[in-house]
N, C-alpha and C positions, 0 to 999 in steps of 0.2 A: 407452607410459610403463607401467612396473610399480610399484604402489604398495601398500604394506601398512598398513592401520590396525591398530593394536595395542589391544586390549582396550577395544573401543568398544562401549558401551552402545547398543543399537539401538532408537530410538524411532519405530516405524512400526507403528501398530495394524492395518494392512492386511497385513502380512506374518507369516511364522511366527516370526520372531525377536524379536518384540515384547518390549522391555525386556530382552533377553538380552544379557550382556557376551560378544563375539565378536572375533576377528581377521577382518578382512575384505581379501582380495586383490583387487586391480582390475588388469586388464590391457587396455591400449588402449581405456580406457573404459568396459569391460565388468566387473562383477562377476563373477570366475572362481570364486571359493571363499569360503565362510563357514565357520568352525570355531573350535572353542574354543581352539586354539593352531596357528599356520601359521609354519613356519620361514622364517627370512629368508635373503637371500643378498646377496652384492655388487650383483648386478643389479637388485635391488629397493629402492626408495625407502621407507624406514620412517618412519612417523610415529606417534610415541609422545607423547601429550600427557596432562596432568592431568584426570583425570575427564573423560575424552573420551566424548561421546554425539554420534550421528549420526542424522539423520532424512532424510526426503525433503526436496529443496530447497525453500527458502520462496519464496513469491512475493508481491510488493508490486504492488497494483491501481493505485495512485496515485503515481508519482514524477514530478517536474519537475526538467530539468537545466539548462534555459537555452538550450543551444546547439541551433538557430543563433539568433543575434541577441543573446543575453544571456549570451555567455561569461564575462563577468566575474563572474557569479552561479555558474556551474558548467559546465564541459565535459563532454560526453558521456564521454569518456576517464576523468576524475577521478570521475565519478559512478558509473560502473560499477566503479571501484574500490573506491569508498565502499560501494556495494551488496554487493561480494564479502565484504569485510571484516566487514560487518554481517550475513552469513549468507544473504544472498538470491541465489539462482542464477538467478532470472527477475524482471524488473521490467516493468510496463506504463508507458510513457513519455507523459505528457500532451502536448497539443497546446498548450503554454503556451511558445511560442517566438516568435521573429520572423523570418521569416514564419510564420504559424500553419500547422500540419500540416493541410491541407485538401485535398491531392491526391496521387496516387500517386507522381508525383515527390518529395514531401517524405517520403513512407514510405519509398522507395527510399533516399534520403539517409540517414535514421536507421538503416536496417539496414546500410548499407555503413559508416558509423562505428563500429558495434559487430561487425562482422565479425572473426572469429578471437578474440573475447574469451571468458572463461569464463563470464560472466554473459550470459543469454538477454535481448535487448532485445526487448520488444513493442510497436510503437508503437499509440497510439491516435489515431485520425483524428478531427478535428474534426467536430461533426455540422453545422455550418453554414459557408458560406463566410467565412472570416476571422473565425469564431466570433462573428459579429455577429447571429446569430439571425434572419436574413433568408430565405436560400435554401439548402436542403439541399446540402452539399458531394457529391463525387464518392464516395459511399459505397460502391458495389459495386466500382467501380475500386480503391479504397484496401483494401478487404476482400481483393480478389483479389491484391495486393501485399503484404499481410502485416498490415493492421491487423486489431486483436482487438477493438475496440470504438469507438464514436464518441461523443464528449463535447466540448462546449465547456467547457473548464475553468473552474469557479468561475462560469461566466456561465449563469444560469437560462434556460430556454426559457419566454420571455414568453407567445409565441403557442401556445395550446393546440391550434390545428389543425395547425401544425407539427409538434409532437410526435406527433399522430395520424398524420399522413401517414409521418413517419419509421417508427412503429412497424408500419404496413402494408407499407410499402415493403421494409424489412429483412427482414420474413418470408420473401421469395424468396430470401434466400441466407443466412439463418439468423444475421443479423447482431444484436449486441448494442448497445441504446441506453442511454445515460447520461442522467439528468436531475437536475441539481444542484437540491437542495431548498430554494429560496430565492425567496419571492415579494417581488420588489424593490419594488413599489407599497407594501407593508407595512413592510418593513426600512428604505426610504429610504436616508438616510445615515449609518445606525447603525454603531456600531464595536466593541461589545461586547454581552454579554448584557442584554437589558432586564430588570432586576429591582432589588433594593435597593441592590445596589452601584454600579450604573450610575447611579441617582439620587444617591447619597451622594457620588460622585466627579465628578458633572457630565459624564459622558460619554454621548453619544447611544447609544439601546440598540437592539438587533436582537431583537424579540420572538420567542419561542418559536413563535408564531402564523405567523410569515412562513415557516418551515420545514414546519409541519404542513399549512397551507392547500395549498402546492404537492405535497406528498405525496398528499393526499387527492384533488387534481386529477388528479394523474398516474396514480393507481390506478384511478380512474374511466376514464380513457381507455384504460389497458391492458386493463381488464375488457371495454370496447367493442372494442378493435382486435385482441386477443391480441399475440403478440410477444412479445419478451424485454426486460425493462427491468431496469436497475441503478441504485439510487439510493445514490450515493457519500456518504460521511462524514456520516451522520445524528448529530443531537446531544442529542435530547430524549427524555423519558420516554413522551410521547404518540407520537412518531413510531415508536419500538418497537411499542406498541400496534397502530397502525396497520397496519404491515407484518406483524406477527403475524397479524392478522385477514386481510389479504388473501393470505397463505399457506395459512391454512386453507381459503380459497375456491378454492384451486387456480390463482391466478394466478402466472404465470412471472416473479416478482420477486425479486431479491436485493439486498443493501445491505452496506455496509461502515461502519466506524466509525474515525475518526482515533485515533492512540495518545494524542494529548494530551488528547482528551475524556473518556478513561478514568480519568486519574490527577489531572488539574488541575481547577480550578473557577475562576468568577470571583473568587474571594477573592484570588488572587494579582494582581490588578490594582491592589492598594493603592498600590504605587510607580510606576504609569504606565509601567512598562516595556513599549516596544513588541515585545519578543520573544513577549509574550503576545497581541498583535493578531493574531487567527487567524479564519478563516472555514472553517467555522463557528465561532461565537464559543464560549469557554469557558463552560459552562452551571453548574448548581448541582450540590450533592451528590445530591440526589434523581435528578437526570439521569444522573450517573455510575454510581449504583447500578442504574438501570434499564438503561443500556448494558451493565454487566458481566453482568446477570441475563440480557439478550437473547443475549449472546454464548454464555452457558452453555447456555440451552435451544435454540440454533441459529436463532432469528429473525434475528440478525445473522450473515450468512456468514463474515465475515473482519474483521480488522484491517489497516489501511493505515498506513504511516508519514506518509502525505500530504506527503512529501518535497518542500519548496519553498524552494531557496534564495534569499534576497533580498541584493542588494548593500548595502553599509554606508550608501551615501548616502541610500537608500530605507527603512532600518530605523532608523538612529540620528539621529532627527528628532521633531519634534512628534508627539504620539500621533496627532492628527488627520489628518496629512499621511503617516504611515508605511503601507507597504503590508502587507497582510494576508499572513501565511506563516511557516513555521519549517521548518528541516530536521528530520529524525526518523529516517532510516536507522539512525544509529549506536546509538540509545538504545531502538529499537523493541522488540528482544526483550527486553532486560533489564526494561523497564516490563511487558510482557504477562507474563512469566514470573513477576514479583513478585507480581502481581495474580490470576493463574490457576493457577499451578503448569505444570510443564514439559510433560505430555502435553496439556494443554488448549491452552497456547501454541503447541505443535507445530501442533495442529488448526486453530486461527485463523489461523496464518500460512501455512497451505497450502488453506485452505477455499475460496478463491476461484479456484483453479485451473481446475476443471470449469466454472465460470460463463464464464471468458475463453478456454475451449477449449485450455487448455494441458495437456499430457499429464503424468501422475503415474507414477513408476517406483517399483514396490515394491522394497525392498532384499532381493533375492533373488539366488541365483546365476543367470547368464545375461542379467540385465537391465542395462540402460543405468546406469551410476553417475551420479547427480545428487543430491549430498549436501550437507547443510549439517553442519558441525563445530562443536560448541559445549561449554561447561561450563555447567550449569545451576544450579550451586551457588555461584558466585563472587559475593561481595557487593561492590558497588562504588557510588561517587558520581560521576554524570555531570557532567565538568568540561570547560573549554576544551582541555585536552590530549587528550581522546577525540574531537574534533570532526576528521573526515576530510576534510569539505566545504570548498571553497574560500570559500563564504559562511558566517559564524559566528552567524546567527540561529538560536539553539536554545533552544526553550521548556523542554527537559527540562532545562537546567543546574540543578545542585544537588539533583537528585532522586536518592534512593537507589534503587539497582535491584539485581536479583538476576539472574545469569545473564549470561554473556558469550560472544558467537560467537567462534570462531576463525578461520572462513573456510568455504570452500567447495571441493568438487571438482565440476567441472561442465566438459563439453565438452572430456573429458581434459586437464584442467588443474587443478593444484591452486593455490589462492590462500589464502594463510595471512597473517594480520596479526601480525608478529613484533615 
């Protein structure tokens, strides 16, 4: 395929064309020429889009698709299409399925389902067998098969010794361990942030303490063992401070924040709408401010959509019985771009690539073309018509966003949402 991107503003701070408007010619998946003007021909597919900007392909470190086992929520095929149209060239897929992704056979299955797709699917293997928190899964075998990390999705590691052993063992093959920051004995059967709103609404609370205690424990263990630890989806001001201090100590720790926790607070719970039942829960304005500050100063390594489709039967029910989770891919960029600005948004949507061992390609001649195409200035409101996922549980509904992805070019394929 020969593809010509016309008048594209290049948002790549690692390359020499940073914020310059250029034509970009791609041949057989490789950037062959970048110039102020490149003539087209009948043999070249030309892409000319309003206010076109391009950057290195975005990466989402926490995505759930349901398949296998929960295809009614989302299939891999539709999930990858949603990711492409949302601007993501790579996604790390959680072991949030049935059966749980806890063996090399399961890793192989996920990779085979994504074969030939424009979006790169990187499987996350479960840390423990069945994500039950008892015995370590086949970590080494799964990594050899293509797993980029090990994580019992939203299931905290209650056994401190198990985390210690996992961090020691994975050092033998440079594995990345994830630990969900949630102390269950403190959180108990809480549903929302424990604060004024939970008390006023009569909803059982999840205290910030449950997150922070787990992080303190995990960081102490990491300091003792060494290894690589990723703490997914932090949500409190104190969590940011704890991880900042740990990084100053030189600990090999990274973390992410879910897009919902950057823009929403527990004030939205007023109507008892289950689309806002999330884990971690929506916190306070002070927490969202601290999370944004943590992104800007580099304490938080990246933003995830934490995309988790839930079928209508498990979402449109009483608040107490509804499952945690929201889809997030479709509105992720528009939210982050509105809050942080374009250059910073691109930075936090690519910031976890290195952590997960995913290659970054500068936008320069001779390099592989793995690009996100977007318009950073389009103002829009997220509505049901913007939902591309099979499930419709979208916490970002009604939010005013700025910036919209056109799609991606990756694996020598152009995926544009028309």
